N, C-alpha and C positions, 0 to 999 in steps of 0.2 A: 747441527741445529736441530734444537726439539720441536716435536710436533705432535699434534693430536691423532692419537690412536685411532682406529675402525670403529671402535666402542664408543666414541666421545669421549670416556671415563677416563682414561688417562694421558700422560706425556711419555712420549716412546724417541729412541732415538729412528734418525729417518734413514740409518743404514740398515741393509740388509733387512728390508722390513718384507714379509712376505702377506702383500694384500689380497684377499681373496675378491678381486674386481667384479665379476660374474655375480656374487654374494649382495656385494654391496649393491650392484644395479641395478637387483631386483628390489634390494629394501627399499629404494630411492625412486621405485618403479620408472626405470627410463627403460622400455623394452625395445627401443628404436637404435639406442645407442650402445647398449646390449650385443642386439643383433647383426650393428655395423663395424662393430670395433674390430674383430679381426680383419676383414678385409682392408679399414681405413689403416690401420697400424701397417698392412703392408705396403696400400699406396703411398702412405707418407712417408714409409723410409725410402720406398723405390723414387718417390718425387721431391724428396728434402724437406717437406714441411715444416714450419715452424711451428713449437706447442701450441701458439696462438691458433695459427691454422687448424691444427688439428682437431684442439677441442673445438673451434668455433664451427667447424664443420659437422662435425658429429653431432651438436646442440641447434645447430640450423636443421639440419635434419630428425628429430626428435621436436622440437616446435612444428614442424611441417606435419609431421605425421599426428600431434596431437588435434591441430588443427583439423585436418582432413575427417580425424574419428570425430570431432565435433560436429560439424557439417553433416558426416551421414546420418549421426542420431538426431541430430535436429529437423533434416528433413524427415525423418522416419517418423517423427512427434508430430510435425506437420499435418502427417496423414494426407500429405497431394494423392490425387486419384492416381498421378504419374507422372516423373521427373521430368519437367521441361525446363529449359534453357531457352534464353533470349536470343542466342546462336544458332537455335535448333529451327528459329522461326522465320518460315519463307516471307520475307517482305514483297520480295519479287511477286508471288501472288496475291496475297492481300496488299493489291496496291492501293486501298482506301488511308493506310496510316502509314507513316514515316517513322524510323526509329527513332530518329530525332525528336519526336514527338514524347515518346518516352520516357527522354533523357533522364527528367526529373526523378522518377521512379524507380531510377538504375543505378543513383549515385549515392556514395557515404551517406549522405546529408537529407534520403528521403524519410527515415525512421524520425529524427532527431527533427525534423521540421514537421511532422505530421500530416505529412499531404495523403489525401484522401482519392480513388480512383471509383466511377462508374465506366466500365465498357457493354455497348448496347449493340444488339446486331443478333442478325437471323442465326440458327444454330451451324456449327460449322466453321466460323469464320475467325475461329483461334482466340476467342476471350477467355476462355479457362486454360489453354497454354500461357498468354500473356502475364496471367494473376499468376499464375503458378511461377514461370520465371521471374517477377518481380519479387514473390514469395523466397523464392532459393534464392536471389541475388542477396536479397538482407541477410539472408543465414550464413553467407558467404562474409559477408561484414560484421558480421557477431551476433547478430541478433536471432528472435525465432519467430517463424510464425506457424500460425493455425489455419487450415483449410476446413471448410464444413460447407456443403450444401445447404440453401436455405429452408427447404422444407424439413428438411430433420435439425437443423438449428430450431427453427421455429414451432417445431412439434415439440422438441425438447425442453423449449423454454416453456411452451403453455402447459406439457404436463406437468412441468415443477411449480407454475405458478398454482395449479389445483393442486397439487400437497403442501403449498407454503413455503416451500424451497426454491423461489424464485432468483432471491438476491447471490443465494449461493451459487445456482447453476451460471448465473448472469456473470459471477465472476469468471468463471475458467475461460470464460470468450474475452472477458477485459485485460485478463493478464498478458497473452502473447502479445510480442512488438507489433505484429503485421498479425491484419485479421481478411480472409477471404471468405466472402459470402458468394456461392454461388448459384447460381441459376433464378434467380428472384422472377417470380411470377412464372417458370415454366409450369409448374404446377398448383394444384390449389392450395391455398394457406387456410390454417387456422382460422376462426373469427376473430380471434387474440392476436393475431398477426403482426400489427399495428402498435398493441399496445407493449409487447414484449419485447419487439426490433425496438423500438422507439428506448424505450432503456438502455439496450444494450449499448445502440448507437450515442446517445447522451453520455454516458459511463466512458464510454473511449474517446469522446469527444471532449472530455473536461479534461481527460490525460492524453492529450495532442498525441493520440493511439491512430495508427495508419487502419486505413480501411478500404477492401476493394471489392468491388461489389461487379457481376455479370449478369447479364438481361436480356431480355430481348423485347423488354415493353421499353414505351418512352417514360420519364418522366412523369410526364401528363396521365398517364395509366396507373402508376403505383398507386395513386389511391384507391382505385376499383380491388387490384390485386391484393392490397395488404386491408381491405375492408375499411378505411378509415382515411379520407381526405385530409381532413386537418393535422393527424401524424403524420402520414406519409407527408405531408411538405411541411411537418417539420425535421423528420427524420433528413430528407434532401436538403433543408436548409442546413442541416450542420455536415452533413456527408460532403455539399460544394462548398461551404466556408473558405477552407483551406484545401478543394481540390478542383478533380476536372470530370467533363462527361465526354465519353469520345465513344462515335458513333463507327462501329466496323461495317463496311457493304462487301457486296459479291457473294461468288460460290463458295459451297462446302466445300473445306479440304476434305472431308470424306467419301465425298463422291468423286474426287479429281482422278483418281482412279481408272474409273469407270468413264470420264467424259476422254481420259486420255486414248483408254482401249480402244472406243468408239471414232476418235481421231486416227488411227492409226491403219482402222480396219477399212 
């Protein structure tokens, strides 16, 4: 039966074809299949795999490896301060929050439904960990994320505004599927904080793109933090229309080991 030759340009006999499989796999950019092929050939012969099983297992490994590579690259682009997962969060220590309450932010529909979240609480209660874990979970589902500290974001946008580049600078933070804005109110924000943040929040709100915030300030204090009570109210109105505000309480994770040592002594 005639077939197409490796070059794709002619028809050759299927008999006695000397195919340079290594070269073809390189051209097709299939490094995982190329790496696993020798060992899989031996295993297939020993265990009597069908051709379909053999091909299926190789392709599955290639797909899994590509997905892992995509996740790793997306996590680096997200600029998380550290890679945190929801499985690593100690809900037995942070008893003010049940994992079930975060369920809507950890399922595949989170991004599509445009859910927002504000985590409020003292320093060290796990707010940043949880937001990074939610962002990483979204990446695992095929989306992208971006992490930025509020003071850095506001300073960047305020500076861009003075240079006439505010729209361009804002676009870079509208595009990611999930945006994490960390530590709202921890440090003094620029006088134009409300103006530049409102433009970003409104743009993401219109596109139904999730926003996650961490803060140690109550919603009532955002007006003072952002230097404009009306715009702060407008920001919160847009964030909470499709979002939740969750308060975390309790002692800091960062000093947990000191208390444990004191208890042992």
